[in-house]
mmCIF file of the C-alpha atoms, coordinates in Angstrom:
data_MODEL
# 
_entry.id   MODEL 
# 
loop_
_atom_site.group_PDB 
_atom_site.id 
_atom_site.type_symbol 
_atom_site.label_atom_id 
_atom_site.label_alt_id 
_atom_site.label_comp_id 
_atom_site.label_asym_id 
_atom_site.label_entity_id 
_atom_site.label_seq_id 
_atom_site.pdbx_PDB_ins_code 
_atom_site.Cartn_x 
_atom_site.Cartn_y 
_atom_site.Cartn_z 
_atom_site.occupancy 
_atom_site.B_iso_or_equiv 
_atom_site.pdbx_formal_charge 
_atom_site.auth_seq_id 
_atom_site.auth_comp_id 
_atom_site.auth_asym_id 
_atom_site.auth_atom_id 
_atom_site.pdbx_PDB_model_num 
ATOM 1   C CA . MET A 1 1   ? 120.372 201.735 71.556 1.00 0.00 ? 1   MET A CA 1 
ATOM 2   C CA . ALA A 1 2   ? 120.256 203.433 68.161 1.00 0.00 ? 2   ALA A CA 1 
ATOM 3   C CA . GLU A 1 3   ? 116.488 202.908 67.886 1.00 0.00 ? 3   GLU A CA 1 
ATOM 4   C CA . ALA A 1 4   ? 115.977 204.484 71.186 1.00 0.00 ? 4   ALA A CA 1 
ATOM 5   C CA . ASN A 1 5   ? 118.016 207.460 70.141 1.00 0.00 ? 5   ASN A CA 1 
ATOM 6   C CA . LEU A 1 6   ? 116.166 207.668 66.694 1.00 0.00 ? 6   LEU A CA 1 
ATOM 7   C CA . ASP A 1 7   ? 112.784 207.775 68.643 1.00 0.00 ? 7   ASP A CA 1 
ATOM 8   C CA . GLN A 1 8   ? 114.314 210.466 71.001 1.00 0.00 ? 8   GLN A CA 1 
ATOM 9   C CA . LEU A 1 9   ? 115.417 212.427 67.812 1.00 0.00 ? 9   LEU A CA 1 
ATOM 10  C CA . ALA A 1 10  ? 112.026 212.239 66.264 1.00 0.00 ? 10  ALA A CA 1 
ATOM 11  C CA . GLN A 1 11  ? 110.460 213.492 69.289 1.00 0.00 ? 11  GLN A CA 1 
ATOM 12  C CA . LEU A 1 12  ? 112.943 216.374 69.754 1.00 0.00 ? 12  LEU A CA 1 
ATOM 13  C CA . TRP A 1 13  ? 112.449 217.117 66.094 1.00 0.00 ? 13  TRP A CA 1 
ATOM 14  C CA . ASP A 1 14  ? 108.652 217.399 66.461 1.00 0.00 ? 14  ASP A CA 1 
ATOM 15  C CA . GLU A 1 15  ? 108.952 219.648 69.442 1.00 0.00 ? 15  GLU A CA 1 
ATOM 16  C CA . PHE A 1 16  ? 111.513 221.957 67.604 1.00 0.00 ? 16  PHE A CA 1 
ATOM 17  C CA . ARG A 1 17  ? 109.291 222.072 64.516 1.00 0.00 ? 17  ARG A CA 1 
ATOM 18  C CA . ALA A 1 18  ? 106.412 223.488 66.827 1.00 0.00 ? 18  ALA A CA 1 
ATOM 19  C CA . MET A 1 19  ? 108.599 226.396 68.065 1.00 0.00 ? 19  MET A CA 1 
ATOM 20  C CA . PRO A 1 20  ? 108.385 229.638 66.022 1.00 0.00 ? 20  PRO A CA 1 
ATOM 21  C CA . PHE A 1 21  ? 111.605 231.114 64.900 1.00 0.00 ? 21  PHE A CA 1 
ATOM 22  C CA . PRO A 1 22  ? 112.775 233.917 67.136 1.00 0.00 ? 22  PRO A CA 1 
ATOM 23  C CA . ARG A 1 23  ? 111.577 237.175 65.631 1.00 0.00 ? 23  ARG A CA 1 
ATOM 24  C CA . GLY A 1 24  ? 114.557 239.268 66.562 1.00 0.00 ? 24  GLY A CA 1 
ATOM 25  C CA . PHE A 1 25  ? 116.931 236.798 64.654 1.00 0.00 ? 25  PHE A CA 1 
ATOM 26  C CA . TYR A 1 26  ? 115.783 237.361 61.126 1.00 0.00 ? 26  TYR A CA 1 
ATOM 27  C CA . LEU A 1 27  ? 118.303 240.220 60.965 1.00 0.00 ? 27  LEU A CA 1 
ATOM 28  C CA . ARG A 1 28  ? 120.457 239.735 63.924 1.00 0.00 ? 28  ARG A CA 1 
ATOM 29  C CA . GLU A 1 29  ? 123.763 237.922 63.059 1.00 0.00 ? 29  GLU A CA 1 
ATOM 30  C CA . PRO A 1 30  ? 125.631 237.082 66.326 1.00 0.00 ? 30  PRO A CA 1 
ATOM 31  C CA . GLU A 1 31  ? 129.344 236.377 65.814 1.00 0.00 ? 31  GLU A CA 1 
ATOM 32  C CA . GLY A 1 32  ? 128.714 237.379 62.043 1.00 0.00 ? 32  GLY A CA 1 
ATOM 33  C CA . LYS A 1 33  ? 126.456 234.302 61.472 1.00 0.00 ? 33  LYS A CA 1 
ATOM 34  C CA . CYS A 1 34  ? 123.124 234.360 59.841 1.00 0.00 ? 34  CYS A CA 1 
ATOM 35  C CA . MET A 1 35  ? 120.741 232.587 62.146 1.00 0.00 ? 35  MET A CA 1 
ATOM 36  C CA . VAL A 1 36  ? 118.219 231.889 59.530 1.00 0.00 ? 36  VAL A CA 1 
ATOM 37  C CA . THR A 1 37  ? 120.750 229.992 57.541 1.00 0.00 ? 37  THR A CA 1 
ATOM 38  C CA . MET A 1 38  ? 122.007 228.246 60.614 1.00 0.00 ? 38  MET A CA 1 
ATOM 39  C CA . ASP A 1 39  ? 118.466 227.359 61.412 1.00 0.00 ? 39  ASP A CA 1 
ATOM 40  C CA . SER A 1 40  ? 117.649 226.055 57.947 1.00 0.00 ? 40  SER A CA 1 
ATOM 41  C CA . THR A 1 41  ? 120.928 224.149 57.319 1.00 0.00 ? 41  THR A CA 1 
ATOM 42  C CA . LEU A 1 42  ? 120.762 222.333 60.579 1.00 0.00 ? 42  LEU A CA 1 
ATOM 43  C CA . ALA A 1 43  ? 117.049 221.543 60.171 1.00 0.00 ? 43  ALA A CA 1 
ATOM 44  C CA . GLY A 1 44  ? 117.813 220.015 56.700 1.00 0.00 ? 44  GLY A CA 1 
ATOM 45  C CA . CYS A 1 45  ? 120.683 217.966 58.334 1.00 0.00 ? 45  CYS A CA 1 
ATOM 46  C CA . ILE A 1 46  ? 118.415 216.649 61.206 1.00 0.00 ? 46  ILE A CA 1 
ATOM 47  C CA . SER A 1 47  ? 115.534 215.959 58.833 1.00 0.00 ? 47  SER A CA 1 
ATOM 48  C CA . SER A 1 48  ? 117.909 213.953 56.586 1.00 0.00 ? 48  SER A CA 1 
ATOM 49  C CA . ALA A 1 49  ? 119.438 212.015 59.622 1.00 0.00 ? 49  ALA A CA 1 
ATOM 50  C CA . LEU A 1 50  ? 115.867 210.939 60.592 1.00 0.00 ? 50  LEU A CA 1 
ATOM 51  C CA . ASP A 1 51  ? 115.511 209.361 57.098 1.00 0.00 ? 51  ASP A CA 1 
ATOM 52  C CA . GLY A 1 52  ? 118.738 207.579 57.042 1.00 0.00 ? 52  GLY A CA 1 
ATOM 53  C CA . PRO A 1 53  ? 122.531 207.794 57.086 1.00 0.00 ? 53  PRO A CA 1 
ATOM 54  C CA . LEU A 1 54  ? 124.031 210.946 55.977 1.00 0.00 ? 54  LEU A CA 1 
ATOM 55  C CA . GLY A 1 55  ? 126.583 211.389 53.213 1.00 0.00 ? 55  GLY A CA 1 
ATOM 56  C CA . ASP A 1 56  ? 130.063 212.619 54.045 1.00 0.00 ? 56  ASP A CA 1 
ATOM 57  C CA . ARG A 1 57  ? 129.173 216.102 52.818 1.00 0.00 ? 57  ARG A CA 1 
ATOM 58  C CA . TYR A 1 58  ? 126.167 216.506 55.126 1.00 0.00 ? 58  TYR A CA 1 
ATOM 59  C CA . ARG A 1 59  ? 127.927 214.952 58.003 1.00 0.00 ? 59  ARG A CA 1 
ATOM 60  C CA . ASP A 1 60  ? 130.650 217.457 57.724 1.00 0.00 ? 60  ASP A CA 1 
ATOM 61  C CA . ILE A 1 61  ? 128.050 220.291 57.382 1.00 0.00 ? 61  ILE A CA 1 
ATOM 62  C CA . LEU A 1 62  ? 126.221 218.992 60.427 1.00 0.00 ? 62  LEU A CA 1 
ATOM 63  C CA . GLN A 1 63  ? 129.368 218.737 62.546 1.00 0.00 ? 63  GLN A CA 1 
ATOM 64  C CA . GLY A 1 64  ? 130.620 222.183 61.544 1.00 0.00 ? 64  GLY A CA 1 
ATOM 65  C CA . ARG A 1 65  ? 127.310 223.921 62.193 1.00 0.00 ? 65  ARG A CA 1 
ATOM 66  C CA . ILE A 1 66  ? 127.050 222.183 65.676 1.00 0.00 ? 66  ILE A CA 1 
ATOM 67  C CA . THR A 1 67  ? 130.357 223.566 66.501 1.00 0.00 ? 67  THR A CA 1 
ATOM 68  C CA . VAL A 1 68  ? 129.608 227.157 65.318 1.00 0.00 ? 68  VAL A CA 1 
ATOM 69  C CA . LEU A 1 69  ? 126.099 227.280 67.098 1.00 0.00 ? 69  LEU A CA 1 
ATOM 70  C CA . GLY A 1 70  ? 127.640 226.022 70.336 1.00 0.00 ? 70  GLY A CA 1 
ATOM 71  C CA . THR A 1 71  ? 130.075 228.918 70.184 1.00 0.00 ? 71  THR A CA 1 
ATOM 72  C CA . ILE A 1 72  ? 127.246 231.430 69.432 1.00 0.00 ? 72  ILE A CA 1 
ATOM 73  C CA . LEU A 1 73  ? 124.866 230.314 72.096 1.00 0.00 ? 73  LEU A CA 1 
ATOM 74  C CA . PRO A 1 74  ? 126.544 232.312 74.933 1.00 0.00 ? 74  PRO A CA 1 
ATOM 75  C CA . SER A 1 75  ? 126.288 235.488 72.850 1.00 0.00 ? 75  SER A CA 1 
ATOM 76  C CA . ILE A 1 76  ? 122.553 235.435 72.639 1.00 0.00 ? 76  ILE A CA 1 
ATOM 77  C CA . ALA A 1 77  ? 121.906 234.839 76.376 1.00 0.00 ? 77  ALA A CA 1 
ATOM 78  C CA . ASP A 1 78  ? 120.340 238.268 76.310 1.00 0.00 ? 78  ASP A CA 1 
ATOM 79  C CA . ASP A 1 79  ? 117.219 236.749 74.712 1.00 0.00 ? 79  ASP A CA 1 
ATOM 80  C CA . GLU A 1 80  ? 115.508 233.968 76.700 1.00 0.00 ? 80  GLU A CA 1 
ATOM 81  C CA . TYR A 1 81  ? 113.359 232.584 73.927 1.00 0.00 ? 81  TYR A CA 1 
ATOM 82  C CA . ALA A 1 82  ? 116.079 232.673 71.400 1.00 0.00 ? 82  ALA A CA 1 
ATOM 83  C CA . THR A 1 83  ? 118.467 230.885 73.835 1.00 0.00 ? 83  THR A CA 1 
ATOM 84  C CA . GLU A 1 84  ? 115.703 228.199 74.240 1.00 0.00 ? 84  GLU A CA 1 
ATOM 85  C CA . TYR A 1 85  ? 115.118 227.804 70.605 1.00 0.00 ? 85  TYR A CA 1 
ATOM 86  C CA . PHE A 1 86  ? 118.698 227.691 69.441 1.00 0.00 ? 86  PHE A CA 1 
ATOM 87  C CA . SER A 1 87  ? 119.707 225.433 72.403 1.00 0.00 ? 87  SER A CA 1 
ATOM 88  C CA . HIS A 1 88  ? 116.926 223.030 71.438 1.00 0.00 ? 88  HIS A CA 1 
ATOM 89  C CA . LEU A 1 89  ? 118.120 223.059 67.797 1.00 0.00 ? 89  LEU A CA 1 
ATOM 90  C CA . HIS A 1 90  ? 121.708 222.530 69.049 1.00 0.00 ? 90  HIS A CA 1 
ATOM 91  C CA . GLY A 1 91  ? 120.815 219.497 71.100 1.00 0.00 ? 91  GLY A CA 1 
ATOM 92  C CA . THR A 1 92  ? 118.663 217.999 68.472 1.00 0.00 ? 92  THR A CA 1 
ATOM 93  C CA . ALA A 1 93  ? 121.518 218.367 65.917 1.00 0.00 ? 93  ALA A CA 1 
ATOM 94  C CA . VAL A 1 94  ? 123.972 216.795 68.437 1.00 0.00 ? 94  VAL A CA 1 
ATOM 95  C CA . LEU A 1 95  ? 121.591 213.859 68.723 1.00 0.00 ? 95  LEU A CA 1 
ATOM 96  C CA . ALA A 1 96  ? 121.168 213.604 64.879 1.00 0.00 ? 96  ALA A CA 1 
ATOM 97  C CA . ALA A 1 97  ? 125.078 213.270 64.633 1.00 0.00 ? 97  ALA A CA 1 
ATOM 98  C CA . GLU A 1 98  ? 124.970 210.512 67.317 1.00 0.00 ? 98  GLU A CA 1 
ATOM 99  C CA . VAL A 1 99  ? 122.177 208.581 65.453 1.00 0.00 ? 99  VAL A CA 1 
ATOM 100 C CA . ASP A 1 100 ? 124.113 209.026 62.255 1.00 0.00 ? 100 ASP A CA 1 
ATOM 101 C CA . ARG A 1 101 ? 127.290 207.831 63.877 1.00 0.00 ? 101 ARG A CA 1 
ATOM 102 C CA . ALA A 1 102 ? 125.573 204.797 65.384 1.00 0.00 ? 102 ALA A CA 1 
ATOM 103 C CA . ARG A 1 103 ? 124.083 203.941 61.944 1.00 0.00 ? 103 ARG A CA 1 
ATOM 104 C CA . ARG A 1 104 ? 127.695 203.668 60.643 1.00 0.00 ? 104 ARG A CA 1 
ATOM 105 C CA . GLU A 1 105 ? 129.170 201.588 63.305 1.00 0.00 ? 105 GLU A CA 1 
# 
């Protein structure tokens, strides 16, 4: 099961990396959060999860950012592409957390 999730994570990650960052979100900060930082932080955690188990610090960062992004998503619904982009990032991050959890069990 963990191997299948890892393959799915790699596929989602490849799809996400092909998506350009939403232009209007370089300066837009929904809920007071910098989306560039959100993007780069989650991308780093996802990439690390693909390489192996996350350390406690990165696991905490990943979980925290998943939660925050989940609360932000409804507030960006006015931008269809940004919603698609950040929803894909959110789903990929959730799967990265699941892969990391499975590795520890």
